[in-house]
DSSP file (Angstrom, degrees, kcal/mol; ACC not computed):
  #  RESIDUE AA STRUCTURE BP1 BP2  ACC     N-H-->O    O-->H-N    N-H-->O    O-->H-N    TCO  KAPPA ALPHA  PHI   PSI    X-CA   Y-CA   Z-CA
    1    1 A M              0   0    0      0, 0.0     2,-0.1     0, 0.0     0, 0.0   0.000 360.0 360.0 360.0 129.4  125.7   92.9   89.0
    2    2 A A        -     0   0    0      1,-0.1     2,-0.3     0, 0.0     0, 0.0  -0.432 360.0-128.8 -73.2 144.1  123.5   95.3   90.9
    3    3 A R        -     0   0    0     -2,-0.1    -1,-0.1     1,-0.1     0, 0.0  -0.673  20.2-123.3 -91.8 149.2  120.0   96.0   89.7
    4    4 A S    >>  -     0   0    0     -2,-0.3     4,-1.8     1,-0.1     3,-0.7  -0.471  25.2-108.5 -85.9 161.5  118.8   99.5   89.2
    5    5 A P  H 3> S+     0   0    0      0, 0.0     4,-2.5     0, 0.0     5,-0.2   0.843 120.5  59.1 -56.9 -32.6  115.7  100.9   90.8
    6    6 A S  H 3> S+     0   0    0      2,-0.2     4,-2.2     1,-0.2     5,-0.1   0.847 103.3  51.4 -67.6 -31.3  113.9  100.8   87.5
    7    7 A E  H <> S+     0   0    0     -3,-0.7     4,-2.1     2,-0.2    -1,-0.2   0.902 110.1  49.2 -68.1 -40.3  114.5   97.0   87.4
    8    8 A S  H  X S+     0   0    0     -4,-1.8     4,-2.0     1,-0.2    -2,-0.2   0.905 111.1  50.2 -62.7 -41.2  113.0   96.7   90.8
    9    9 A L  H  X S+     0   0    0     -4,-2.5     4,-2.3     1,-0.2    -2,-0.2   0.886 107.8  53.1 -64.4 -39.9  110.1   98.8   89.7
   10   10 A S  H  X S+     0   0    0     -4,-2.2     4,-2.3     1,-0.2    -1,-0.2   0.889 108.3  50.6 -62.1 -39.3  109.6   96.5   86.6
   11   11 A E  H  X S+     0   0    0     -4,-2.1     4,-2.4     2,-0.2    -2,-0.2   0.898 108.4  52.6 -64.6 -39.7  109.5   93.6   89.0
   12   12 A F  H  X S+     0   0    0     -4,-2.0     4,-1.4     2,-0.2    -2,-0.2   0.921 109.8  47.9 -61.7 -44.7  106.9   95.3   91.1
   13   13 A I  H  X S+     0   0    0     -4,-2.3     4,-0.5     1,-0.2     3,-0.4   0.922 112.4  48.8 -63.0 -44.0  104.7   95.9   88.0
   14   14 A A  H >< S+     0   0    0     -4,-2.3     3,-1.2     1,-0.2     4,-0.3   0.867 105.2  60.0 -63.2 -35.9  105.1   92.3   86.9
   15   15 A L  H >< S+     0   0    0     -4,-2.4     3,-1.7     1,-0.3     6,-0.3   0.862  95.7  61.5 -60.0 -36.9  104.2   91.2   90.4
   16   16 A L  H 3< S+     0   0    0     -4,-1.4    -1,-0.3    -3,-0.4     8,-0.2   0.716  96.8  60.5 -65.2 -19.5  100.8   92.9   90.2
   17   17 A A  T << S+     0   0    0     -3,-1.2    -1,-0.3    -4,-0.5    -2,-0.2   0.571  86.3  97.7 -84.0  -9.1  100.0   90.6   87.2
   18   18 A T  S X  S-     0   0    0     -3,-1.7     3,-1.2    -4,-0.3     4,-0.3  -0.389  86.8-114.1 -79.1 158.8  100.3   87.4   89.4
   19   19 A D  G >  S+     0   0    0      1,-0.3     3,-1.3     2,-0.2    -1,-0.1   0.852 114.0  62.8 -59.5 -35.9   97.3   85.7   90.9
   20   20 A D  G 3  S+     0   0    0      1,-0.3    -1,-0.3    -5,-0.1    45,-0.1   0.774 111.2  38.0 -61.5 -25.1   98.6   86.6   94.4
   21   21 A F  G X  S+     0   0    0     -3,-1.2     3,-1.7    -6,-0.3    -1,-0.3   0.236  81.0 131.9-113.2  12.1   98.2   90.3   93.7
   22   22 A R  T <  S+     0   0    0     -3,-1.3    -5,-0.1    -4,-0.3    -3,-0.0  -0.457  74.1  27.3 -62.4 134.7   95.0   90.2   91.6
   23   23 A G  T 3  S+     0   0    0      1,-0.3    -1,-0.3    -7,-0.2    39,-0.2   0.496  81.7 159.2  89.8   5.0   92.7   92.9   92.9
   24   24 A A    X   -     0   0    0     -3,-1.7     3,-1.4    -8,-0.2    -1,-0.3  -0.381  44.3-134.8 -62.0 135.9   95.5   95.2   94.2
   25   25 A A  T 3  S+     0   0    0      1,-0.3    -1,-0.2    32,-0.1    32,-0.1   0.762 103.3  58.4 -63.6 -25.0   94.3   98.7   94.6
   26   26 A C  T >  S+     0   0    0      2,-0.1     3,-2.6    31,-0.1    -1,-0.3   0.582  74.8 119.6 -84.2  -8.7   97.5  100.0   93.0
   27   27 A A  T <  S+     0   0    0     -3,-1.4     3,-0.1     1,-0.3   -14,-0.0  -0.358  82.5  18.0 -58.3 129.9   96.9   98.1   89.7
   28   28 A G  T 3  S+     0   0    0      1,-0.4    -1,-0.3    -2,-0.1     2,-0.2   0.303 102.0 114.9  89.7  -9.0   96.7  100.6   86.9
   29   29 A Q  S <  S-     0   0    0     -3,-2.6    -1,-0.4     1,-0.1    -3,-0.0  -0.526  82.3 -88.5 -87.2 159.8   98.3  103.4   89.0
   30   30 A S    >   -     0   0    0     -2,-0.2     3,-1.4     1,-0.2     4,-0.4  -0.539  30.7-144.4 -65.8 125.4  101.6  104.9   88.1
   31   31 A P  G >  S+     0   0    0      0, 0.0     3,-1.2     0, 0.0     4,-0.5   0.767  96.3  69.5 -64.2 -22.9  104.3  102.8   89.8
   32   32 A Y  G >  S+     0   0    0      1,-0.3     3,-0.6     2,-0.2    -2,-0.1   0.748  85.0  69.4 -66.9 -22.4  106.3  106.0   90.3
   33   33 A L  G <  S+     0   0    0     -3,-1.4    20,-0.3     1,-0.2    -1,-0.3   0.843 105.8  40.0 -59.1 -33.5  103.7  107.1   92.8
   34   34 A F  G <  S+     0   0    0     -3,-1.2    47,-2.7    -4,-0.4    -1,-0.2   0.451  92.8 113.0 -97.3  -4.7  104.9  104.3   95.1
   35   35 A D    <   -     0   0    0     -3,-0.6    45,-0.2    -4,-0.5     3,-0.1  -0.234  67.3-116.2 -68.9 158.5  108.7  104.7   94.4
   36   36 A G  S    S-     0   0    0     43,-0.2     2,-0.1     1,-0.2    -1,-0.1   0.285  70.1 -25.7 -71.2-153.0  111.1  105.9   97.1
   37   37 A A        -     0   0    0      1,-0.1     2,-0.5    43,-0.1    -1,-0.2  -0.388  63.6-146.8 -63.1 133.7  113.0  109.2   96.9
   38   38 A I    >   -     0   0    0     -3,-0.1     3,-2.5     4,-0.1     8,-0.1  -0.899  30.0-100.2-104.7 130.7  113.5  110.3   93.3
   39   39 A E  T 3  S+     0   0    0     -2,-0.5    -1,-0.0     1,-0.3     0, 0.0  -0.219 106.6  10.4 -53.6 129.7  116.7  112.1   92.6
   40   40 A G  T 3  S+     0   0    0      1,-0.3    -1,-0.3    -3,-0.0    -3,-0.0   0.353  93.3 133.7  84.2  -5.7  116.2  115.9   92.5
   41   41 A E    <   -     0   0    0     -3,-2.5    -1,-0.3     1,-0.1    -3,-0.0  -0.630  60.6-117.1 -79.9 129.8  112.6  115.6   93.8
   42   42 A P     >  -     0   0    0      0, 0.0     4,-2.2     0, 0.0     3,-0.3  -0.354  20.2-121.1 -63.4 146.4  111.8  118.1   96.6
   43   43 A V  H  > S+     0   0    0      1,-0.2     4,-2.7     2,-0.2     5,-0.2   0.889 113.1  55.7 -55.6 -42.3  110.9  116.6   99.9
   44   44 A K  H  > S+     0   0    0      1,-0.2     4,-2.0     2,-0.2    -1,-0.2   0.889 108.2  48.0 -60.2 -40.2  107.5  118.3   99.9
   45   45 A S  H  > S+     0   0    0     -3,-0.3     4,-2.4     2,-0.2    -1,-0.2   0.902 111.1  50.6 -67.1 -41.5  106.7  116.7   96.5
   46   46 A R  H  X S+     0   0    0     -4,-2.2     4,-2.8     1,-0.2     5,-0.2   0.924 110.1  49.8 -63.4 -43.4  107.8  113.3   97.7
   47   47 A R  H  X S+     0   0    0     -4,-2.7     4,-2.1     1,-0.2    -1,-0.2   0.910 111.5  48.4 -61.8 -41.7  105.7  113.5  100.8
   48   48 A A  H  X S+     0   0    0     -4,-2.0     4,-1.8     2,-0.2    -1,-0.2   0.904 112.1  49.6 -64.7 -40.9  102.6  114.5   98.7
   49   49 A R  H  X S+     0   0    0     -4,-2.4     4,-2.0     1,-0.2    -2,-0.2   0.925 111.8  47.9 -63.4 -45.5  103.2  111.6   96.3
   50   50 A H  H  X S+     0   0    0     -4,-2.8     4,-2.9     1,-0.2    -1,-0.2   0.848 106.8  56.9 -66.2 -34.0  103.6  109.1   99.1
   51   51 A Q  H  X S+     0   0    0     -4,-2.1     4,-1.8     2,-0.2    -1,-0.2   0.900 107.2  49.0 -63.6 -39.2  100.4  110.5  100.7
   52   52 A R  H  X S+     0   0    0     -4,-1.8     4,-1.7     2,-0.2    -2,-0.2   0.912 112.5  48.4 -63.8 -41.6   98.5  109.7   97.5
   53   53 A A  H  X S+     0   0    0     -4,-2.0     4,-2.5   -20,-0.3    -2,-0.2   0.917 109.6  51.8 -64.5 -43.0  100.0  106.2   97.4
   54   54 A L  H  X S+     0   0    0     -4,-2.9     4,-1.9     1,-0.2    -1,-0.2   0.856 106.2  54.8 -62.9 -35.2   99.1  105.6  101.1
   55   55 A K  H  X S+     0   0    0     -4,-1.8     4,-0.5     2,-0.2    -1,-0.2   0.904 109.3  47.5 -64.6 -40.7   95.5  106.7  100.4
   56   56 A I  H >< S+     0   0    0     -4,-1.7     3,-1.2     1,-0.2    -2,-0.2   0.934 112.5  49.5 -64.1 -45.9   95.3  104.0   97.6
   57   57 A C  H >< S+     0   0    0     -4,-2.5     3,-2.0     1,-0.2    -2,-0.2   0.824  97.0  70.1 -62.8 -31.8   96.9  101.4   99.9
   58   58 A S  H 3< S+     0   0    0     -4,-1.9    -1,-0.2     1,-0.3    -2,-0.2   0.753 105.2  40.2 -62.2 -22.2   94.4  102.2  102.7
   59   59 A H  T << S+     0   0    0     -3,-1.2    -1,-0.3    -4,-0.5    -2,-0.2   0.265  88.6 121.5-106.3   9.7   91.6  100.6  100.6
   60   60 A C    X   -     0   0    0     -3,-2.0     3,-0.8     1,-0.1   -36,-0.1  -0.594  51.6-154.9 -83.8 130.1   93.6   97.7   99.3
   61   61 A P  T 3  S+     0   0    0      0, 0.0     3,-0.2     0, 0.0    -1,-0.1   0.611  93.7  42.8 -76.2 -10.5   92.3   94.2  100.1
   62   62 A I  T >>  +     0   0    0    -39,-0.2     4,-1.7     1,-0.1     3,-0.6   0.091  69.2 123.5-122.4  25.0   95.7   92.6   99.7
   63   63 A K  H <> S+     0   0    0     -3,-0.8     4,-2.2     1,-0.3     5,-0.2   0.809  73.5  57.7 -61.2 -29.3   98.0   95.1  101.5
   64   64 A Q  H 3> S+     0   0    0      2,-0.2     4,-2.5     1,-0.2    -1,-0.3   0.902 104.7  51.2 -66.7 -38.5   99.3   92.4  103.9
   65   65 A R  H <> S+     0   0    0     -3,-0.6     4,-2.3     1,-0.2    -1,-0.2   0.890 109.3  51.8 -61.7 -38.1  100.5   90.3  100.9
   66   66 A C  H  X S+     0   0    0     -4,-1.7     4,-2.1     2,-0.2    -2,-0.2   0.916 109.5  48.4 -65.1 -43.7  102.3   93.4   99.6
   67   67 A R  H  X S+     0   0    0     -4,-2.2     4,-1.3     1,-0.2    -2,-0.2   0.908 111.1  51.2 -62.1 -41.9  104.0   93.9  103.0
   68   68 A D  H  < S+     0   0    0     -4,-2.5     4,-0.5     1,-0.2     3,-0.3   0.903 108.9  50.8 -62.4 -40.9  105.0   90.3  103.0
   69   69 A R  H >X S+     0   0    0     -4,-2.3     3,-1.7     1,-0.2     4,-0.7   0.888 102.3  61.3 -63.5 -39.7  106.5   90.6   99.5
   70   70 A H  H >< S+     0   0    0     -4,-2.1     3,-0.9     1,-0.3    -1,-0.2   0.868  99.6  55.7 -54.4 -38.5  108.5   93.7  100.6
   71   71 A E  T 3< S+     0   0    0     -4,-1.3    -1,-0.3    -3,-0.3    -2,-0.2   0.667 103.8  56.2 -69.8 -16.3  110.3   91.5  103.2
   72   72 A Q  T <4 S+     0   0    0     -3,-1.7    -1,-0.2    -4,-0.5    -2,-0.2   0.594  88.7  87.6 -93.1 -13.1  111.4   89.1  100.4
   73   73 A I  S << S-     0   0    0     -3,-0.9     5,-0.1    -4,-0.7     4,-0.0  -0.527  96.0 -80.3 -87.8 156.6  113.1   91.6   98.1
   74   74 A P    >   -     0   0    0      0, 0.0     3,-2.4     0, 0.0     4,-0.3  -0.240  42.4-119.4 -55.6 140.1  116.8   92.5   98.6
   75   75 A R  G >  S+     0   0    0      1,-0.3     3,-1.6     2,-0.2    -2,-0.1   0.812 109.8  61.0 -53.6 -38.0  117.3   95.0  101.4
   76   76 A H  G 3  S+     0   0    0      1,-0.3    -1,-0.3     3,-0.0    13,-0.0   0.569 105.8  49.3 -73.0  -5.0  118.8   97.7   99.1
   77   77 A Y  G <  S+     0   0    0     -3,-2.4     2,-1.8    -7,-0.1    -1,-0.3   0.341  79.9 109.6-107.0   3.8  115.6   97.8   97.1
   78   78 A R    <   +     0   0    0     -3,-1.6     2,-0.3    -4,-0.3    -1,-0.1  -0.567  51.5 106.7 -84.2  81.4  113.3   98.1  100.1
   79   79 A H        +     0   0    0     -2,-1.8   -43,-0.2    10,-0.1     9,-0.2  -0.971  47.6  40.9-150.2 162.3  112.1  101.7   99.8
   80   80 A G  E    S-A   87   0A   0      7,-2.7     7,-3.3    -2,-0.3     2,-0.6  -0.560  98.7 -30.9  95.8-163.8  109.0  103.4   98.8
   81   81 A V  E     +A   86   0A   0    -47,-2.7     2,-0.4     5,-0.2     5,-0.2  -0.838  59.4 168.5-100.5 123.0  105.4  102.6   99.6
   82   82 A W  E >   -A   85   0A   0      3,-2.5     3,-1.2    -2,-0.6    -2,-0.0  -0.978  69.9 -18.2-134.1 118.4  104.5   98.9  100.2
   83   83 A G  T 3  S-     0   0    0     -2,-0.4   -16,-0.1     1,-0.3     3,-0.1   0.818 128.1 -48.6  58.4  34.0  101.2   97.8  101.7
   84   84 A G  T 3  S+     0   0    0      1,-0.2     2,-0.4   -31,-0.1    -1,-0.3   0.631 116.6 106.7  83.3  13.6  100.4  101.2  103.2
   85   85 A I  E <   -A   82   0A   0     -3,-1.2    -3,-2.5     2,-0.0     2,-0.6  -0.984  63.5-136.3-126.0 137.2  103.8  101.7  104.8
   86   86 A V  E     -A   81   0A   0     -2,-0.4     2,-0.4    -5,-0.2    -5,-0.2  -0.836  23.1-166.6 -93.0 121.0  106.5  104.1  103.6
   87   87 A Y  E     -A   80   0A   0     -7,-3.3    -7,-2.7    -2,-0.6     2,-0.3  -0.896   2.2-157.3-109.1 137.2  110.0  102.5  103.8
   88   88 A S              0   0    0     -2,-0.4   -10,-0.1    -9,-0.2   -52,-0.0  -0.758 360.0 360.0-108.4 158.1  113.2  104.6  103.4
   89   89 A R              0   0    0     -2,-0.3   -10,-0.1   -12,-0.1   -11,-0.1   0.480 360.0 360.0 -70.2 360.0  116.6  103.4  102.4
């Protein structure tokens, strides 16, 4: 059974609670800020949202761990902002 993007987002939020991700700059931020394209969202809005996410990531002490985690998730969920990089589907 395929997982929905919201399930992937829930996993991301749970991941931030683990010891490996303690101190993440994105902790406490809206996870939707880091999500990939949202249906019906104008491209300009998505770019602005991702720029805000990238600014948060730029100061994150664990962004490499986040990038490494991105490589471990199923390919069809690899989108959005992870460790200061914007990934597209």
